[in-house]
N, C-alpha and C positions, 0 to 999 in steps of 0.2 A: 296811455297815461297822458293827461294834459300837462303841458309845460307851464310852469309858473316862474315868473321872473324872480331874480335874486332880491330885487327891491321889495317885492310883495312878501317873500319868505321872511326877510329881515323884519319887515313891518309887523308880521304876525308874531314873530319871536319877541319883538320889543313890547308888544301889547301883553303877552303872557308874562314876560319878565316884570313889567310894571305892576301887573296884578299881584305878582308874588312879592312886591316890595323892592324889586331890583330896578333901579333907574339907570338906563343906558342911553348914551347919545348915539343917534342913528348914524351920524357922520363918522363918529369914532369906530363904530362897528363895521361900517362899509370900508373905511380905511384899513382896518385890521384885516378884513377878509382879502382885500386887494394886496396888502403887504404879504400875507401868507402865500397867495397865489404867485406873486412876482418873485418871492424869495425861493421858490421851489427849484430854481436853476434848471428849468426845462424838464424837470422830473415830475412824474405824475404823483400827486399826493396819495397817501396810503389808502384813503377811502376809495378813490377812483380805481386804484390797483385791485382792491378787494372786489369791487363791483364787476370789473372786467374779468376777473378770475373766478367769479361766481362764489366768492367767499363771503361769510357774514361780515358786515361792516359796522363799525361802532356808530355810524350815523343813524342806522336804523334804531338802535337803542335810544339815542338822543332824541330822534324824532318822536318816538313813542312816549318818552318822558315828557316832552313839550306838549304833545297832544293830550296826554293825561292831565297836565296842569291846565290846559285850555278848557277841557271838559269840566274840570272842577270850577274854574272861573265862570264858565257859562252856566253851570248848575246854580252857583251862588246868585248870579244875576237873575235867573229865572225865579228862584225862590224869593228874592227880594222884590221883584216885580209883582209876583203873585201876592205877597203880603200887602203891598201898597194897594193893589186892586181890591183885595178883600176889605181892607180898612176903609177905602173910599165908598164901597158899595154895601157896607154893613148897615142894616136898618138901625135907625136911631131909636133908642128905647124911650118910652113915654115916661115923663116925670109925674109922680103922683103926690 
């Protein structure tokens, strides 16, 4: 599996959130993630414990939900783009 940086993952989530009408500040999100990590007091967060113990993790459900939203956004974009292309290339009718 290809490793993707946290920054790239956050950017993807922010794009999906924005498309859903949720405006988040990237710096605030990154700060919150770092705060959660630092406040764990050297304990592994539950998601990491689940992964290491081969248990289902809530992150999989969240990732799937975000991916579903992204597909919906992408589909809307494709349909919008298709409509624009069709409108631009529609033959003009002759006036009589």
